[in-house]
MIDO-629509 format. One record per residue (C-alpha): residue in three letters; x, y, z. Coordinates in nm, 4 decimals, padded with zeros to 6 digits. Layout:
! MIDO-629509
PT res     east    north       up
PT ALA        X        Y        Z
...
END
This chain:
! MIDO-629509
PT res     east    north       up
PT MET -01.7104 -00.2784  06.8142
PT THR -01.3460 -00.2166  06.8927
PT SER -01.2479  00.0852  07.0898
PT ARG -00.9874  00.1845  06.8325
PT GLU -01.2428  00.2795  06.5687
PT GLN -01.3447  00.6348  06.5215
PT PRO -01.7017  00.7240  06.6183
PT THR -01.7692  00.8132  06.2558
PT THR -01.6586  00.4675  06.1412
PT GLN -01.8720  00.3010  06.4048
PT GLU -02.1707  00.5060  06.2904
PT ALA -02.1014  00.4056  05.9297
PT VAL -02.0888  00.0340  06.0155
PT ARG -02.4172  00.0608  06.2045
PT ARG -02.5941  00.2361  05.9172
PT VAL -02.4634 -00.0113  05.6580
PT ALA -02.5757 -00.3008  05.8760
PT ASP -02.9235 -00.1444  05.8755
PT GLY -02.9298 -00.1677  05.4952
PT GLN -02.7987  00.1669  05.3695
PT ARG -02.5528  00.1843  05.0777
PT VAL -02.1845  00.2168  05.1570
PT LYS -02.1359  00.4998  04.9080
PT ASP -02.4309  00.6975  05.0477
PT VAL -02.3094  00.6554  05.4055
PT ALA -01.9542  00.7517  05.3105
PT LEU -02.0805  01.0616  05.1330
PT ASP -02.2977  01.1664  05.4296
PT LEU -02.0263  01.1111  05.6909
PT GLY -01.7394  01.2466  05.4811
PT ILE -01.5195  00.9358  05.4890
PT HIS -01.3811  00.7128  05.2153
PT PRO -01.5833  00.4005  05.1211
PT SER -01.2737  00.1820  05.1692
PT THR -01.2697  00.2783  05.5383
PT ILE -01.6201  00.1391  05.5781
PT TYR -01.5369 -00.1798  05.3835
PT LEU -01.2350 -00.2457  05.6070
PT ALA -01.4444 -00.1899  05.9180
PT LEU -01.7100 -00.4298  05.7877
PT LYS -01.4441 -00.6964  05.7372
PT ARG -01.3090 -00.6425  06.0891
PT HIS -01.6563 -00.6902  06.2315
PT GLY -01.7135 -01.0037  06.0231
PT LEU -01.9954 -00.8503  05.8236
PT PRO -02.0304 -00.9768  05.4624
PT VAL -01.9452 -00.7271  05.1896
PT ASP -01.9971 -00.9516  04.8818
PT LYS -02.3153 -01.0460  04.6942
PT THR -02.4423 -01.2446  04.9948
PT ALA -02.4457 -00.9405  05.2199
PT PRO -02.7824 -00.9147  05.4004
PT HIS -02.8009 -00.5426  05.3375
PT ARG -02.8083 -00.5961  04.9592
PT VAL -03.1172 -00.7162  04.7711
PT LEU -03.0684 -00.9157  04.4471
PT ASN -03.2803 -00.8377  04.1408
PT PRO -03.3421 -01.1832  03.9831
PT GLN -03.3991 -01.0353  03.6347
PT THR -03.0819 -00.8276  03.6106
PT ASN -02.8742 -01.0261  03.8646
PT ARG -02.7756 -00.6933  04.0210
PT HIS -02.8210 -00.5845  04.3822
PT ILE -03.0654 -00.3160  04.4898
PT PRO -03.0013 -00.1320  04.8193
PT LYS -03.2920 -00.0978  05.0608
PT ASN -03.2535  00.2759  05.0916
PT THR -03.5060  00.5059  04.9282
PT GLU -03.4329  00.6765  04.5983
PT HIS -03.3370  01.0375  04.5728
PT PRO -03.6421  01.2510  04.4957
PT THR -03.4814  01.3771  04.1755
PT THR -03.4254  01.0207  04.0562
PT THR -03.7842  00.9302  04.1360
PT GLU -03.9059  01.2297  03.9375
PT ALA -03.6818  01.1347  03.6454
PT VAL -03.8204  00.7806  03.6368
PT ALA -04.1759  00.9115  03.6381
PT ARG -04.1085  01.1504  03.3494
PT VAL -03.9383  00.8791  03.1425
PT LYS -04.2355  00.6486  03.2009
PT ARG -04.4580  00.9227  03.0582
PT GLY -04.2571  00.9099  02.7339
PT GLU -03.9857  01.1745  02.7718
PT ARG -03.6307  01.1032  02.6567
PT VAL -03.3746  01.0025  02.9172
PT LYS -03.1171  01.2517  02.7920
PT ASN -03.3611  01.5424  02.8014
PT VAL -03.4795  01.4557  03.1526
PT ALA -03.1237  01.4117  03.2791
PT LYS -03.0204  01.7472  03.1352
PT GLU -03.3152  01.9323  03.2891
PT LEU -03.2800  01.7714  03.6328
PT GLY -02.9007  01.7974  03.6422
PT ILE -02.8248  01.4282  03.6854
PT HIS -02.6329  01.1790  03.4762
PT PRO -02.8309  00.9624  03.2298
PT SER -02.6769  00.6484  03.3794
PT THR -02.8454  00.7320  03.7111
PT ILE -03.1840  00.7221  03.5397
PT TYR -03.1023  00.4010  03.3531
PT LEU -02.9996  00.2321  03.6796
PT ALA -03.3189  00.3509  03.8458
PT LEU -03.5260  00.2177  03.5544
PT LYS -03.3594 -00.1210  03.5954
PT ARG -03.4232 -00.1185  03.9694
PT HIS -03.7907 -00.0543  03.8979
PT ASN -03.7890 -00.3434  03.6468
PT LEU -03.8653 -00.1039  03.3616
PT PRO -03.7191 -00.2118  03.0257
PT VAL -03.4836  00.0332  02.8590
PT GLY -03.4309 -00.1545  02.5322
PT LYS -03.6497 -00.1991  02.2246
PT ASN -03.9466 -00.3088  02.4374
PT ALA -03.9431 -00.0019  02.6592
PT PRO -04.2976  00.1338  02.7006
PT HIS -04.1742  00.4916  02.6836
PT ARG -04.0294  00.4405  02.3328
PT VAL -04.2352  00.4098  02.0126
PT LEU -04.1145  00.1488  01.7604
PT ASN -04.1506  00.2027  01.3855
PT PRO -04.2159 -00.1510  01.2483
PT GLN -04.0820 -00.0637  00.8996
PT THR -03.7469  00.0801  01.0058
PT ASN -03.7210 -00.1084  01.3390
PT ARG -03.6028  00.2183  01.4967
PT HIS -03.7474  00.3961  01.7978
PT ILE -03.9095  00.7361  01.7781
PT PRO -03.8824  00.9443  02.0986
PT ASN -04.1976  01.1270  02.2003
PT THR -04.0326  01.4628  02.2523
PT THR -04.0922  01.8065  02.1163
PT GLU -03.8399  01.9622  01.8782
PT ARG -03.6590  02.2855  01.9327
PT PRO -03.8209  02.5784  01.7510
PT ALA -03.5096  02.6247  01.5356
PT THR -03.5196  02.2598  01.4280
PT THR -03.8889  02.2827  01.3432
PT GLU -03.8274  02.5954  01.1372
PT ALA -03.5365  02.4265  00.9591
PT VAL -03.7473  02.1250  00.8620
PT THR -04.0224  02.3533  00.7329
PT ARG -03.7796  02.5501  00.5162
PT VAL -03.6202  02.2335  00.3810
PT ASN -03.9617  02.0960  00.2855
PT ARG -04.0201  02.4180  00.0914
PT GLY -03.7180  02.3354 -00.1225
PT GLU -03.4257  02.5146  00.0440
PT ARG -03.0914  02.3413  00.0782
PT VAL -03.0084  02.1742  00.4088
PT VAL -02.6594  02.3235  00.4262
PT THR -02.7895  02.6770  00.3648
PT VAL -03.0660  02.6480  00.6244
PT ALA -02.8306  02.4997  00.8833
PT LYS -02.5812  02.7813  00.8337
PT GLU -02.8457  03.0531  00.8699
PT LEU -03.0081  02.9020  01.1800
PT GLY -02.6821  02.8030  01.3478
PT LEU -02.7560  02.4302  01.3390
PT HIS -02.5520  02.1345  01.2287
PT PRO -02.6815  01.9740  00.9051
PT SER -02.7046  01.6371  01.0796
PT THR -02.9570  01.7873  01.3240
PT ILE -03.1877  01.8726  01.0356
PT TYR -03.1381  01.5339  00.8680
PT THR -03.2200  01.3598  01.1970
PT ALA -03.5346  01.5673  01.2458
PT ILE -03.6529  01.4907  00.8921
PT LYS -03.5911  01.1204  00.9434
PT ARG -03.7831  01.1270  01.2720
PT ARG -04.0842  01.2755  01.0972
PT GLU -04.0600  01.0287  00.8099
PT GLU -04.0376  00.7345  01.0493
PT ALA -04.3367  00.8618  01.2439
PT THR -04.5455  00.9038  00.9259
PT ASP -04.3958  00.6058  00.7326
PT THR -04.2929  00.8375  00.4464
PT PRO -04.0401  00.6661  00.2153
PT THR -03.8851  00.9897  00.0832
PT PRO -03.5465  01.0402  00.2503
PT PRO -03.3759  01.3761  00.2114
PT GLY -03.0683  01.4297  00.0003
PT LYS -02.7276  01.3868  00.1541
PT LYS -02.4874  01.6607  00.2459
PT GLY -02.4471  01.9087 -00.0351
PT GLU -02.7147  01.7335 -00.2426
PT GLY -02.9951  01.9820 -00.1761
PT ASN -03.3524  01.8625 -00.1481
PT HIS -03.4580  01.7880 -00.5029
PT ARG -03.6749  01.4841 -00.5574
PT CYS -03.6326  01.3040 -00.8872
PT SER -03.8199  01.0082 -01.0252
PT ASP -03.6166  00.7348 -01.1909
PT THR -03.9057  00.5130 -01.3014
PT PRO -03.9009  00.4426 -01.6775
PT ALA -04.2190  00.4598 -01.8827
PT PRO -04.3000  00.3476 -02.2365
PT THR -04.3786  00.6945 -02.3711
PT THR -04.3947  00.9710 -02.1111
PT THR -04.3844  00.9756 -01.7350
PT THR -04.6008  01.2294 -01.5547
PT THR -04.4597  01.3022 -01.2082
PT GLN -04.6876  01.4873 -00.9674
PT SER -04.4930  01.7155 -00.7329
PT ARG -04.6212  01.9459 -00.4636
PT CYS -04.6545  02.2410 -00.6955
PT THR -04.5745  02.1404 -01.0547
PT THR -04.6488  01.8635 -01.3008
PT THR -04.3513  01.7649 -01.5164
PT GLU -04.3559  01.5464 -01.8250
PT VAL -04.0348  01.3515 -01.8822
PT PRO -04.0025  01.2155 -02.2385
PT ASP -03.8857  00.8656 -02.3123
PT LEU -03.5557  00.8850 -02.5004
PT SER -03.5339  00.5213 -02.6031
PT CYS -03.6138  00.6067 -02.9644
PT CYS -03.3956  00.9167 -02.9839
PT SER -03.0722  00.9256 -03.1746
PT ASN -02.7612  01.0948 -03.0427
PT ASP -02.8176  01.3954 -03.2657
PT SER -03.1750  01.4584 -03.1614
PT VAL -03.1515  01.4093 -02.7875
PT SER -03.0501  01.7642 -02.7049
PT SER -03.3324  01.9315 -02.9013
PT ARG -03.5991  01.6968 -02.7658
PT THR -03.4725  01.7534 -02.4142
PT ALA -03.4885  02.1295 -02.4484
PT ASP -03.8434  02.1194 -02.5883
PT HIS -04.0071  01.8826 -02.3421
PT VAL -03.8328  01.9047 -02.0037
PT VAL -03.9392  02.1627 -01.7463
PT ALA -03.6437  02.3121 -01.5603
PT ASP -03.7852  02.3025 -01.2061
PT PHE -03.7218  01.9511 -01.0726
PT SER -03.6606  02.0635 -00.7147
PT LEU -03.9781  01.9056 -00.5757
PT VAL -04.0053  01.5777 -00.7681
PT PRO -04.0240  01.2773 -00.5292
PT ASP -03.6858  01.1053 -00.4945
PT THR -03.6643  00.7319 -00.5658
PT ARG -03.3018  00.7285 -00.6746
PT VAL -03.0559  00.4557 -00.5829
PT LYS -02.8255  00.5562 -00.3015
PT THR -02.4629  00.4555 -00.2715
PT GLY -02.2192  00.5358  00.0052
PT ARG -02.2721  00.8821  00.1489
PT GLY -02.4124  01.0287 -00.1734
PT VAL -02.6960  00.9720 -00.4191
PT ARG -02.6435  00.8682 -00.7785
PT LEU -02.7674  01.0891 -01.0569
PT SER -03.0971  00.9682 -01.1970
PT SER -03.2174  00.9760 -01.5562
PT THR -03.4268  01.2826 -01.4689
PT ASP -03.1189  01.4589 -01.3308
PT ARG -02.9408  01.3936 -01.6573
PT LEU -03.2326  01.5384 -01.8519
PT VAL -03.2031  01.8568 -01.6458
PT ILE -02.8291  01.8667 -01.7197
PT ALA -02.8967  01.8275 -02.0929
PT GLN -03.1499  02.1107 -02.0823
PT GLY -02.9048  02.3294 -01.8921
PT ILE -02.6408  02.2710 -02.1590
PT LYS -02.8955  02.3598 -02.4258
PT GLU -02.9686  02.6854 -02.2419
PT ARG -02.5916  02.7514 -02.2115
PT LEU -02.6019  02.7461 -01.8320
PT SER -02.2800  02.7055 -01.6366
PT THR -02.2094  02.3974 -01.4290
PT ARG -02.2669  02.6024 -01.1145
PT GLN -02.6102  02.7126 -01.2353
PT ILE -02.7067  02.3568 -01.3270
PT GLY -02.5728  02.2359 -00.9936
PT THR -02.7867  02.4936 -00.8122
PT LYS -03.0991  02.3638 -00.9871
PT LEU -03.0199  02.0058 -00.8902
PT GLY -02.8751  02.0861 -00.5502
PT ARG -02.5437  01.9303 -00.6527
PT HIS -02.1864  02.0516 -00.6410
PT HIS -02.0676  02.1980 -00.9693
PT SER -01.7836  01.9439 -00.9883
PT VAL -02.0432  01.6629 -01.0006
PT ILE -02.2070  01.8298 -01.3000
PT ALA -01.8728  01.8892 -01.4743
PT ARG -01.7644  01.5273 -01.4342
PT GLU -02.1009  01.4016 -01.5564
PT ILE -02.0815  01.6196 -01.8691
PT ASN -01.7289  01.4995 -01.9456
PT ARG -01.8266  01.1355 -01.9002
PT GLY -02.1535  01.1535 -02.0905
PT SER -02.0493  01.3636 -02.3883
PT THR -01.9589  01.2000 -02.7168
PT THR -01.6165  01.2898 -02.8602
PT TYR -01.4731  01.2590 -03.2098
PT LEU -01.1428  01.3247 -03.3872
PT ASP -01.1475  01.6242 -03.6201
PT PRO -00.9873  01.5026 -03.9462
PT ASP -00.8675  01.8541 -04.0341
PT THR -00.7119  01.9697 -03.7064
PT GLN -00.6540  01.6213 -03.5584
PT GLU -00.8041  01.7509 -03.2348
PT ILE -01.0462  01.5633 -03.0102
PT LYS -01.3707  01.7578 -02.9996
PT GLN -01.6694  01.7120 -02.7724
PT LEU -02.0224  01.6625 -02.9047
PT VAL -02.3508  01.7321 -02.7288
PT TYR -02.4239  01.5643 -02.3971
PT ASN -02.6484  01.2606 -02.4427
PT PRO -02.8507  01.1900 -02.1242
PT GLN -02.9768  00.8507 -02.2414
PT THR -02.6318  00.7178 -02.3284
PT ALA -02.4810  00.8721 -02.0155
PT HIS -02.7400  00.7042 -01.7935
PT TYR -02.6868  00.3664 -01.9614
PT HIS -02.3083  00.3823 -01.9169
PT ALA -02.3476  00.4956 -01.5549
PT GLN -02.5642  00.1925 -01.4802
PT GLN -02.3115 -00.0376 -01.6452
PT GLN -02.0253  00.1139 -01.4473
PT ALA -02.2168  00.0728 -01.1209
PT ARG -02.2782 -00.3001 -01.1671
PT ARG -02.1122 -00.5230 -00.9110
PT PRO -01.9267 -00.7499 -00.9102
PT LYS -01.7213 -00.6370 -01.2076
PT GLU -01.5337 -00.8752 -01.4302
PT ARG -01.1607 -00.8172 -01.3996
PT LYS -00.9787 -00.7295 -01.7183
PT LEU -00.7397 -01.0230 -01.7028
PT ASP -01.0167 -01.2764 -01.6352
PT ARG -01.1539 -01.2580 -01.9886
PT PRO -00.9569 -01.3662 -02.2959
PT GLY -00.8497 -01.0891 -02.5254
PT ARG -00.5652 -00.8831 -02.6611
PT LEU -00.4844 -00.7237 -02.3237
PT ARG -00.4362 -01.0542 -02.1463
PT ASP -00.2307 -01.1942 -02.4343
PT VAL  00.0038 -00.8932 -02.4252
PT VAL  00.0367 -00.9017 -02.0448
PT VAL  00.1147 -01.2744 -02.0455
PT GLU  00.3738 -01.2310 -02.3201
PT TYR  00.5433 -00.9467 -02.1307
PT LEU  00.5490 -01.1460 -01.8073
PT LEU  00.6986 -01.4441 -01.9885
PT ARG  00.9757 -01.2089 -02.0979
PT TYR  01.0405 -01.1362 -01.7283
PT PHE  00.8934 -00.7846 -01.7338
PT SER  00.7790 -00.6695 -01.3906
PT PRO  00.4089 -00.5707 -01.3534
PT LYS  00.5116 -00.2070 -01.3156
PT ARG  00.7056 -00.2232 -01.6416
PT VAL  00.4088 -00.3888 -01.8110
PT GLU  00.1770 -00.1117 -01.6915
PT GLN  00.4034  00.1692 -01.8117
PT ARG  00.4803  00.0006 -02.1435
PT LEU  00.1104 -00.0421 -02.2215
PT LEU  00.0561  00.3279 -02.1537
PT LEU  00.3380  00.4081 -02.3953
PT ASP  00.2283  00.1668 -02.6698
PT TYR -00.1482  00.2329 -02.6439
PT PRO -00.1880  00.5903 -02.5145
PT ASP -00.5419  00.6372 -02.6497
PT ASP -00.6755  00.2820 -02.6095
PT LYS -00.8056  00.2554 -02.2526
PT SER -00.9014 -00.1075 -02.3056
PT MET -00.5270 -00.1837 -02.3146
PT HIS -00.4516 -00.0043 -01.9867
PT ILE -00.4161 -00.1900 -01.6564
PT SER -00.2522 -00.1113 -01.3247
PT HIS  00.0370 -00.3105 -01.1863
PT GLU -00.1720 -00.3831 -00.8745
PT ALA -00.4315 -00.5609 -01.0887
PT ILE -00.1549 -00.7744 -01.2401
PT TYR -00.0167 -00.8567 -00.8954
PT GLN -00.3651 -00.9597 -00.7780
PT SER -00.4081 -01.1871 -01.0776
PT LEU -00.0722 -01.3455 -00.9981
PT TYR -00.0804 -01.3812 -00.6222
PT VAL -00.4108 -01.3029 -00.4479
PT GLN -00.6002 -01.6150 -00.3483
PT GLY -00.9084 -01.6595 -00.5615
PT ARG -00.7724 -01.4255 -00.8273
PT GLY -00.4755 -01.6241 -00.9494
PT SER -00.6177 -01.7069 -01.2908
PT LEU -00.3274 -01.5354 -01.4647
PT ARG -00.0774 -01.7412 -01.2691
PT GLU -00.2304 -02.0657 -01.3968
PT ILE -00.2012 -01.9439 -01.7558
PT ILE  00.1615 -01.8415 -01.7067
PT GLU  00.2580 -02.1675 -01.5370
PT GLU  00.1051 -02.3649 -01.8240
PT GLU  00.3000 -02.1566 -02.0768
PT LEU  00.6188 -02.2050 -01.8746
PT ARG  00.5734 -02.5809 -01.8704
PT GLN  00.5370 -02.5811 -02.2480
PT ARG  00.8451 -02.3617 -02.2885
PT GLU  01.0405 -02.5471 -02.0157
PT MET  01.1017 -02.2245 -01.8245
PT ASN  01.1286 -02.1557 -01.4513
PT THR  00.8202 -02.0118 -01.2820
PT ASN  01.0170 -01.8417 -01.0045
PT LYS  01.1986 -01.6233 -01.2561
PT VAL  00.8722 -01.4827 -01.3882
PT LEU  00.7014 -01.4272 -01.0532
PT ILE  00.8518 -01.1155 -00.9068
PT ARG  01.0886 -01.1483 -00.6152
PT GLY  01.0471 -00.9679 -00.2842
PT GLY  01.2724 -00.6831 -00.1845
PT LYS  01.6038 -00.7676 -00.0217
PT THR  01.7925 -00.5704  00.2376
PT ARG  02.0969 -00.3986  00.0952
PT ARG  02.4358 -00.4628  00.2404
PT PRO  02.5819 -00.1762  00.4419
PT ARG  02.8641  00.0145  00.2812
PT SER  03.2127 -00.1097  00.3559
PT LYS  03.3963  00.0656  00.6380
PT ILE  03.7130  00.0747  00.4270
PT ALA  03.5416  00.2201  00.1208
PT GLY  03.7406  00.4965 -00.0452
PT LEU  04.0755  00.4095  00.1142
PT ARG  04.3620  00.4532 -00.1287
PT ASN  04.5865  00.1619 -00.2256
PT ARG  04.9093  00.1194 -00.4183
PT ARG  04.7748 -00.0429 -00.7346
PT GLY  04.9823  00.1090 -01.0084
PT TRP  04.7260  00.0932 -01.2878
PT VAL  04.4880  00.3140 -01.0874
PT VAL  04.7259  00.6034 -01.0276
PT GLY  04.6268  00.8993 -01.2441
PT ALA  04.2954  00.7384 -01.3491
PT GLU  04.0910  00.7794 -01.0306
PT ILE  03.7196  00.8496 -01.0670
PT THR  03.7813  01.1985 -00.9316
PT THR  03.9784  01.2764 -01.2477
PT ARG  03.6944  01.1679 -01.4758
PT PRO  03.5510  01.4493 -01.6952
PT PRO  03.2527  01.6285 -01.5364
PT GLU  03.0262  01.5473 -01.8319
PT ALA  03.0542  01.1781 -01.7416
PT ASP  02.8446  01.2474 -01.4312
PT ASP  02.5687  01.3997 -01.6431
PT ARG  02.3470  01.1342 -01.8010
PT ARG  02.2341  01.3785 -02.0684
PT VAL  02.5594  01.3263 -02.2582
PT PRO  02.5904  00.9818 -02.4267
PT GLY  02.9118  00.7856 -02.4609
PT HIS  03.0013  00.7239 -02.0952
PT TRP  02.9987  00.3571 -01.9971
PT GLU  03.0321  00.1452 -01.6848
PT GLY  03.1796 -00.2049 -01.6918
PT ASP  03.2363 -00.5130 -01.4795
PT LEU  03.2617 -00.8916 -01.4904
PT VAL  02.9957 -01.1453 -01.3923
PT ILE  03.2048 -01.4379 -01.2693
PT GLY  03.0874 -01.7915 -01.3434
PT ALA  03.1004 -02.1089 -01.1362
PT GLY  03.4437 -02.1955 -01.0008
PT GLY  03.5830 -01.8539 -01.0902
PT GLN  03.6945 -01.9750 -01.4336
PT SER  03.4518 -01.8336 -01.6907
PT ALA  03.2978 -01.4863 -01.6931
PT LEU  03.0632 -01.2497 -01.8720
PT LEU  03.1869 -00.9003 -01.9557
PT THR  02.9171 -00.6338 -01.9247
PT LEU  02.9214 -00.2726 -02.0449
PT VAL  02.6274 -00.0372 -01.9799
PT GLU  02.5850  00.3116 -02.1262
PT ARG  02.4851  00.5552 -01.8520
PT SER  02.2303  00.7731 -02.0333
PT SER  02.0387  00.5077 -02.2321
PT ARG  02.1131  00.1918 -02.0249
PT PHE  02.2178  00.0265 -02.3509
PT THR  02.4025 -00.2962 -02.2657
PT LEU  02.6835 -00.4854 -02.4389
PT LEU  02.7791 -00.8393 -02.3337
PT LYS  03.0916 -01.0391 -02.4166
PT HIS  03.1221 -01.4109 -02.3598
PT LEU  03.4483 -01.5159 -02.1831
PT PRO  03.4186 -01.8957 -02.1468
PT ASP  03.7850 -01.9802 -02.0833
PT ASP  03.9321 -01.7188 -01.8479
PT HIS  03.9102 -01.3553 -01.7438
PT ALA  04.2759 -01.2599 -01.7322
PT SER  04.3770 -00.9010 -01.8002
PT SER  04.4835 -00.9696 -02.1580
PT THR  04.1548 -01.1499 -02.2345
PT VAL  03.9364 -00.8770 -02.0824
PT VAL  04.1252 -00.5915 -02.2477
PT GLY  04.1151 -00.7679 -02.5840
PT ALA  03.7391 -00.8141 -02.5507
PT LEU  03.7037 -00.4452 -02.4631
PT GLN  03.8931 -00.3465 -02.7762
PT GLU  03.6550 -00.5549 -02.9883
PT MET  03.3499 -00.3996 -02.8230
PT ILE  03.4829 -00.0456 -02.8693
PT ALA  03.5625 -00.1176 -03.2327
PT SER  03.2089 -00.2507 -03.2902
PT MET  03.0629  00.0925 -03.2028
PT PRO  03.3141  00.3528 -03.3239
PT GLY  03.2680  00.6986 -03.1812
PT LYS  03.0246  00.5808 -02.9138
PT PHE  03.2795  00.5419 -02.6320
PT SER  03.4109  00.8440 -02.4436
PT THR  03.4893  00.6911 -02.1032
PT ILE  03.4667  00.3544 -01.9296
PT THR  03.4429  00.3366 -01.5506
PT TRP  03.5582  00.0101 -01.3907
PT ASP  03.6382 -00.1218 -01.0475
PT GLN  03.9977 -00.1780 -00.9378
PT GLY  04.0096 -00.5441 -01.0374
PT SER  04.3349 -00.6805 -01.1760
PT GLU  04.1638 -00.7765 -01.5037
PT MET  04.2002 -00.4123 -01.6101
PT ALA  04.5677 -00.3797 -01.5143
PT SER  04.6864 -00.3407 -01.8746
PT ALA  04.3859 -00.1516 -02.0106
PT ARG  04.5452  00.1936 -02.0095
PT LYS  04.8518  00.0597 -02.1860
PT VAL  04.6565 -00.1018 -02.4681
PT ILE  04.3521  00.1241 -02.5202
PT ASP  04.4264  00.4663 -02.6666
PT PRO  04.3140  00.7391 -02.4199
PT ALA  04.2153  00.9561 -02.7168
PT GLU  03.9793  00.6822 -02.8307
PT CYS  03.8331  00.5980 -02.4864
PT GLY  03.9395  00.7056 -02.1380
PT ILE  03.9605  00.4395 -01.8654
PT TYR  03.8783  00.5384 -01.5053
PT PHE  03.8602  00.3394 -01.1828
PT CYS  03.6251  00.3628 -00.8840
PT ASP  03.7435  00.3874 -00.5263
PT PRO  03.8049  00.0540 -00.3494
PT HIS  03.4910 -00.1208 -00.2195
PT SER  03.2646  00.1444 -00.3750
PT PRO  03.0307 -00.0306 -00.6224
PT TRP  02.7752  00.2524 -00.5875
PT GLN  03.0063  00.4615 -00.8057
PT ARG  02.8966  00.2317 -01.0926
PT PRO  02.5209  00.2142 -01.0145
PT THR  02.3959  00.1497 -01.3684
PT ASN  02.6263 -00.1463 -01.4219
PT GLU  02.5552 -00.2937 -01.0786
PT ASN  02.1795 -00.2807 -01.1367
PT THR  02.2177 -00.4408 -01.4793
PT ASN  02.4346 -00.7202 -01.3415
PT GLY  02.1698 -00.7865 -01.0765
PT GLU  01.9010 -00.8099 -01.3421
PT ILE  02.1163 -01.0516 -01.5431
PT ARG  02.1517 -01.2690 -01.2329
PT ARG  01.7782 -01.2643 -01.1613
PT ARG  01.6453 -01.3142 -01.5120
PT PHE  01.9020 -01.5158 -01.7044
PT TYR  02.2161 -01.6370 -01.5295
PT PRO  02.1769 -01.7039 -01.1555
PT LYS  02.4772 -01.7428 -00.9315
PT GLY  02.6587 -02.0680 -00.9974
PT THR  02.6123 -02.0519 -01.3751
PT ASP  02.9058 -02.1993 -01.5645
PT PHE  02.9542 -01.9778 -01.8698
PT ARG  03.1541 -02.2544 -02.0371
PT GLU  02.8176 -02.4269 -02.0873
PT VAL  02.6557 -02.1131 -02.2292
PT THR  02.6688 -02.0533 -02.6031
PT PRO  02.7620 -01.7176 -02.7592
PT GLU  02.4258 -01.7206 -02.9372
PT HIS  02.2433 -01.7316 -02.6043
PT VAL  02.4550 -01.4435 -02.4719
PT ALA  02.3611 -01.2414 -02.7813
PT TRP  01.9927 -01.3218 -02.7187
PT VAL  02.0245 -01.2047 -02.3555
PT GLN  02.1834 -00.8810 -02.4779
PT ASP  01.8912 -00.8207 -02.7133
PT GLU  01.6395 -00.8965 -02.4375
PT LEU  01.8046 -00.6501 -02.1983
PT ASN  01.8070 -00.3779 -02.4613
PT ASP  01.4440 -00.4496 -02.5533
PT THR  01.3161 -00.4373 -02.1935
PT PRO  01.1253 -00.1202 -02.0953
PT ARG  01.2844  00.0742 -01.8108
PT LEU  01.0825  00.2852 -01.5702
PT VAL  01.3660  00.5347 -01.5417
PT LEU  01.3392  00.5894 -01.9188
PT GLY  00.9629  00.6444 -01.9123
PT ALA  00.8949  00.2835 -02.0234
PT MET  01.1208  00.3229 -02.3266
PT THR  01.3652  00.0442 -02.4090
PT PRO  01.7429  00.1018 -02.4178
PT TYR  01.7288  00.0490 -02.7954
PT GLU  01.4745  00.3287 -02.8326
PT LYS  01.6548  00.5573 -02.5891
PT MET  01.9931  00.5050 -02.7566
PT ASN  01.8456  00.5942 -03.0963
PT GLU  01.6828  00.9027 -02.9471
PT VAL  02.0026  01.0153 -02.7731
PT LEU  02.2138  00.9614 -03.0837
PT THR  01.9598  01.1463 -03.2983
PT VAL  01.9661  01.4457 -03.0646
PT ALA  02.3458  01.4368 -03.0481
PT THR  02.3839  01.4376 -03.4270
PT THR  02.1384  01.7253 -03.4779
PT GLN  02.3089  01.9540 -03.2263
END
């Protein structure tokens, strides 16, 4: 050994060479293990898996030091071999469970499913520890078996409900009892769901209950038969109900108890207490299982008596998996959805329009997500095949029907709002527009612009009413000079007399002579700030929809007929708008004009 080493380091190297563990030596001598490892390297002693002071366990491929175990560890191993749980032993002896597990491995004792100190239940394939329960846990299990609710017992004894559930499961696994307890908040009732041809006699721990067969009962007689034949106390009937998720489904017997409770005019909370269920579960079940009808005198929907047989049948049908998707089967709903999509309605518009057209017919309701899945999701694209076939027959473009993805908006111009010297704008700035033009509740205020065609020659004049989104289109196949645009505006204003109060336009030169030609008393003309299209949001959105659905960029309007432009105008005004509550601009314009004339 070198003379530069400390005596403590030299002592550590000597003890490690004799077979002691580095960590134990470092702990005894009060030095860091790295100091010993460095000294071992300096002396040329191996510190890897081939070190002579380390013994390899061929089963675990881990090394076992030759030093003796700590007495506490030896005691822990002995107690675990006798059948005690590792966690309990570790807690009582004040050591970490991993220390015991390592010692068990060193002694070649299995700690997995084949461990001799663990009892395996062959039915559940779970291990049952041979340990005694705490007195509070034993008392809790006893009270629960007497019929008390798990949550109530846990609260009174200061235990967590999962502790009681675990204790009950341990006992059931040990005795092979196939009667699991109810879930959280479910209580501890046991209900039989086994059908019988006439009556089913269920033997409980203290009562015998006869459950009548309701297969021959009509809807009108179910309630009276239930009240006459069903005993109210079902808290101890063995439970064979189907479980789902974290809860337990209501059985046919549960529904009989609910029907009897309704007959006795019990509240949902009282019925829930009998069944060990939350009152909201009972309320939802009554609403789902009750028959309703329309009173011809008052035109009100009234609720009939709860029918347990019908309710149980519908519950079983609703629980069946996999379910057939609405759009997978032919029918009126799919025909309407396909027709709307072929008219370029978005799935969200289709959903809202169906709710508006068929408010009481749930068979005609569908979410926009379901439509998207039928269009795009792999394995669910049946609707897409139907639409593509229809498009091929109609010689239409598939990409126009299938909804586009969102696009990033352009940032606002840095020179937006800067004044210029255009003479036709002076005195007609948007800031001088009447205040009622900003309020969409008042009809008669329009926004306009041009959709320029290919080559900048032809154009399409668009006017959109702010409150109803009603759209007017004018075909300009030859040019879009100021005289042409203003003349077209005069024709459009004359076609709807009294419906124009203001028109808001951009500062394009096509409107240079508008204020000179159009009478301000008939219709006021106002101009937005430069590079500020957001001051005409309704018109900008409409122009974007025209580009997406009908006339993409590059369209030459000289090749478009006036009849087709009129058809596009009708389609835009007959398209439901989400902002209008799924109403069409036609419907909204009629509503607004009706309100305006009555005031």
